C-alpha atoms as one frame of an Amber mdcrd trajectory, in Angstrom:
protein
   7.360-106.081  39.096   7.296-109.695  37.974   6.510-110.910  34.458   3.289
-112.477  35.738   1.843-109.162  36.917   2.436-107.404  33.573  -0.188-107.707
  30.851   1.149-109.443  27.768   1.614-107.165  24.736   2.399-107.645  21.058
   5.946-106.600  21.847   6.213-109.578  24.197   5.262-111.803  21.270   8.001
-110.298  19.135  10.790-109.747  21.649  10.022-112.277  24.326   9.726-111.557
  28.043  11.055-108.365  29.593  14.120-108.319  31.750  14.110-107.668  35.503
  14.387-103.934  34.784  11.139-104.056  32.750  12.893-103.380  29.456  13.104
-105.579  26.414  16.584-106.874  25.683  16.934-107.866  22.052  19.714-108.107
  19.573  19.831-106.174  16.290  18.691-109.139  14.194  15.496-109.559  16.211
  14.837-105.831  16.034  15.286-105.781  12.254  12.979-108.800  11.878  10.350
-107.083  14.019  10.583-103.924  11.895  10.111-105.949   8.700   7.101-107.724
  10.193   5.555-104.397  11.199   5.993-102.962   7.711   4.422-106.082   6.215
   1.378-105.809   8.490   0.964-102.039   8.210  -1.166-100.410   5.507   0.518
 -99.310   2.310   0.917 -95.543   2.649   0.775 -94.951  -1.106  -2.410 -96.967
  -1.505  -4.021 -95.266   1.482  -2.973 -91.828   0.197  -4.596 -92.605  -3.173
  -7.913 -93.422  -1.473  -7.795 -90.287   0.682  -6.931 -88.079  -2.289  -9.779
 -89.554  -4.356 -12.211 -88.874  -1.518 -10.899 -85.322  -1.159 -11.353 -84.703
  -4.901 -14.901 -86.035  -4.763 -15.678 -83.862  -1.724 -14.352 -80.861  -3.638
 -16.521 -81.743  -6.645 -19.523 -82.205  -4.352 -19.005 -78.736  -2.845 -18.765
 -77.265  -6.344 -21.994 -79.010  -7.392 -23.790 -77.832  -4.260 -22.653 -74.277
  -4.989 -23.963 -74.618  -8.553 -27.327 -75.892  -7.307 -27.533 -73.037  -4.799
 -26.885 -70.609  -7.653 -29.704 -72.163  -9.706 -32.135 -71.701  -6.804 -31.014
 -68.067  -6.548 -31.604 -67.597 -10.282 -35.066 -69.132  -9.940 -35.840 -66.810
  -7.027 -34.679 -63.857  -9.106 -37.090 -64.977 -11.832 -39.975 -64.902  -9.322
 -40.160 -68.572  -8.306 -40.257 -69.753  -4.689 -37.115 -71.836  -3.960 -38.878
 -73.800  -1.169 -41.573 -74.931  -3.582 -38.976 -75.808  -6.220 -37.126 -77.934
  -3.639 -40.403 -79.711  -2.878 -40.989 -80.283  -6.617 -37.509 -81.774  -7.008
 -38.169 -84.038  -4.027 -41.549 -85.149  -5.399 -40.131 -85.890  -8.851 -37.543
 -88.180  -7.233 -40.268 -90.287  -5.623 -42.007 -93.251  -7.174 -45.409 -92.177
  -8.569 -47.303 -94.711  -6.433 -45.572 -93.588  -3.263 -46.184 -89.949  -4.157
 -49.924 -90.594  -4.648 -50.161 -92.550  -1.399 -48.534 -89.717   0.559 -50.849
 -87.172  -1.104 -53.909 -89.240  -0.149 -52.731 -89.556   3.441 -52.031 -85.813
   3.577 -55.549 -85.094   2.292 -56.990 -87.479   4.899 -55.067 -85.741   7.705
 -56.072 -82.284   6.462 -59.718 -83.355   6.424 -59.406 -84.805   9.942 -58.141
 -81.418  11.124 -61.036 -79.634   9.448 -58.862 -78.215   6.710 -59.637 -78.357
   3.024 -57.626 -81.010   1.105 -55.205 -79.785  -1.512
């Protein structure tokens, strides 16, 4: 296979063209230089590990918080409250008051259009 029929790769840029046998023929100095260049261009493993570990810790904390919230809903249910309604209350309290009123008015309009009594 000739050099012209082979697609050019990054290795070609580093080592030059392949020999007739299709292999790269380089001396030790070129190989060492290529290894140094690769390490320079590759991500820092320690830095990357720090990011991944921080994300893992946050995911762990998030799971713990979600478990705590689930427990609170269970406590509320045990006290006689409806968890679905509490979830809706939490959602409504997060909304802007104007947006909440607008949605309530639209809901009332739709209920009336369906022949249902508004809330």
